[in-house]
N, C-alpha and C positions, 0 to 999 in steps of 0.2 A: 691218270693225271688227278691230283687232289688239290683243291683250292679251299682255304679257310678264310672266313670273313667275320669280324666282330662288329655287331651293330645292335643298338638299343639294349645293351646289357646282355646280349646273347652271342654265342659263337656258332657260326654256321659252316658246315663242311660240304663241299661239292666234289664228288669223285666221278671220273669217267675213264673208261678203258676200251680198247679195241680187241676183238677176238682175232687170234692169229689167222684163222681161215678168211676173215673179212679183209685183213691186210694183204694176204696173198692174192685174193681175188680182185682187189681194187687198188692196184698199184698205179693206175693212171692218175695224172695230176688233177683231172676233173673230179675224180672221186674224192681225192684228199681235199679239194676246195670245198666240195659240198659238206664234207665232214667238219671242216674248220668253221664253216658258216653255222652249221648246226650247233657246234660247241659254243661258238660266240653267242648265238641266240639263247642257248641254255643258260650261259653265265649272266647275260643281261636280264633274263627272266628271273633268275635267282636273286640278283641284286635288287630288282624291282620289288619282289616279294619281301625281301628283307627291309627295304625302305618303308613299304606299306605297313609291315608288322611293327616297325619301330614307331611310326607315326601313330598307329593305333594305341600302342602302349603309352606314348607320351600324352595322347588325348585322354586316355583313361586316368592318368595321374592328374591332369589339369581338371578333369571333371570331378575327381574326388576332392581336390583342393577347393574348387568353387562350391561344391556341395557343402563342405565343412564350413566355409565362410558364410554361406547362406543360412545354414542351421544356426551358427553363432549370432548372425545379424537378426534372425527371426526371434531367437531367445532374448536378445537385448531389447528388441522392439516390444515384446510381450512385457518385459520388466518395466520399460518406460511407460507403457500403457497402464500397467497396474499402479505404478507410482503416481502417474498423472490422475488416475481415477481416485486414488486415496486423497491426493491434494485437493482435487475438485470437491470431493465429499466434505473434506475438512473446511474448505472455503464456504461451501453452502451452509454448513452448520454454524460457522462463525457469523456469516451474514444474517442467518435467521436469528441468532442470539442478539446481534447488534440491532436488527430491526425490531425485535421484541422490546428491547430496552428503550430505543429512541421513540417508539410509537406508544409506549405506555407512560413516559414521563410527561409532565404537564408543561415543562419549559419548552421554548422554541429552540431547535437545533438547526442551524443553517450553515451549509458549507458552500464555498465559492472557489473557483479556480483562480489562477494568477492574473486573469483578465478582469476579475471582479464579477463574473457571472455566476449565478446560483446553480449548483449542481446537486444539492441535497436539501430537502425540505420536509420536515416531519409534521405529524398532525398537530403537535403543540404550536408550531409556527403558523399553521393554518388557522388555529383557534385564536391566536393573538393578533395576527396581521390581517386576516380575512381573505388571503389568497389560498386557493387549493394548490396541490402539488403540481398539477398540469399547468396552471397559470404562472407559478413561480419559477419552475425550472427554466433556465436559460436567460432569465431577466437579470439586469444589473442589480447589485446590492443597493444602489442609490434609490431603488424603488421603495425600500422600506426605511429610508433615512431622510429626515427633514432637510430641506435645501441648505439651511445654515450650517449643517455638518458635512456637506459634500467636499469642501476643500480639505478639511481635517481627515476625511475618509481617504481621499486620494493620496495625501501625504503619508498616512499610515500604511496603505497598500504599497506605496513606492519603497518605503523603508523596509517593510517585510520582504518584498521581492528582492531587494538588494542584500538581504541577509542581516540587516541591522535590527536593533532593538527599538521598541516603541513603549510609550508609557502605559499602553493598554494591554500589551501582550502578557498573558498569564495573571492578570489582575482583574478585580471586579471594578467596573467603571459604570457610573450612573449617567445615562444619556436619555435622549428622547427618541421614540420610535414613531413611524408613520404608518397608519392603517390604510387599507384599501379605500375606505370612505374619506380619506384625507385628514382624519383626526389624529392628533399627536397624543402620546401618552408616555409616562416615564418607564424606562427599562433599565435593567442591570445587565451589563454585558461582560462575559468572560471570553477572551479571544485566544486562540492557539493556531499554530501553523504546522504543516506536515508535508513531507515530500514523498513522491513515488516516481517510478520510471516514466510516468505520464506528466510530471511537472510538479509545481508548488500548489498547495491547497491551503485554505484557511477555514476554520470552523469556529463559529460563535455560538455560545449558549446564552440565550436572552430570556430574561424573566420579567414578566409584567409586575411592576412594583407600585401600581396605582393605589391599591388598598393600603400598602405600607406607608406610602407618602401621605395618604389621607389620614391615617392614624397618627403619623408624626405631626402633621399640621394641626390635628385636633388636640394633641398633647401640648404643643407649643401654645395654642390658643388658650387652653385651660390654665397652663402655668402663667401666662400673661395676665389672665383675669384674676388669678389668685394673688399674684404680686401686686396688682392694682388695688385689690380689696384690702390687702395688708397695709399698703401705703396710706389709703384713705382712713383706715381704722387705727393706724399706728400700732399694728400687732405684728410681731415677728414670729417665726417658727424655726425649729431646728430638729434634726433627726440624728440619732446615734445608732450605728450598727454595732451591736455588742460583740459580734464575731470578728469583723474586720477593724473595729475601733475607729471607723470612719465617721466623721461628723459633717453633716450638711446644714448650713444656715441660710435662711432666706435673705434677700437684699434688705428688706425692712429690718430684720434682726441686726444686721451689721450697722445700719443707720442708727437704730435705737441705742446701741452700745458705743457708737462713735468709732467703729472700726472700718478700715478700708479692706475690702475682700482680697485684693492682691497683696496686701501687706500683713494680713492676719491669717495664720494657718489655723484653721478651725480644729479644736480638739476638746474633749470632755473636760480636761483639767483647766484649760483656759476659760471654758464656758463657766464652770463652777467658781473660778476665781474672780470672774467679772460680775457675779451676781451679788 
């Protein structure tokens, strides 16, 4: 007797035969029954072995596939780690450069989140306003703004938060700042806004213009004194820039010649013609 079975990609053959002598000696039905049981057991055992062998081959294929997937995933993970490492190194270098610039500049650089709380404070801000970084971080911007500007500050923040334009965004605006000791002083503000995945932020560059204002006031005072001296002495003055051909005449000069400044365009030819 020959039996063939295909399983797990393999073909299995099971052959069994009886010797003639055995057949003659065991013609009784009990002997044939025993033989049938033995043959059936043998067939079942063979089928079991085939199933086990097939399962093992399938497991080997699955193991190979999973191993390949794990190797690929491991390689991808290593690439991601390397890329993240490069990105983090680049970020650290960029932050170091930014910190070097912001810490060496004399102007105050102050950043705030969309709630109006300070999130960045450079040494220039500490020198101008008197608060150190630990004291300033987390405080509202109103801390360094005089009370009379609070409503304007709220309106500006609301417009920026809504995506609108303001008169101070991207422009230089002269305002007053408030020091830690309560003293007010003139500042020049340049404001900008920027977005990240963490929300909207605002950065202001503030310059203490106290000396500039003092110089401007001193110049105005000097010009006022000169104009008064010319008025009392009835002496006028004029200046002529030979490169730009621009002529400047004092107020007393206009009065002496009977001209009205708004109606008389000063020029060298007009001046010589009036002498």
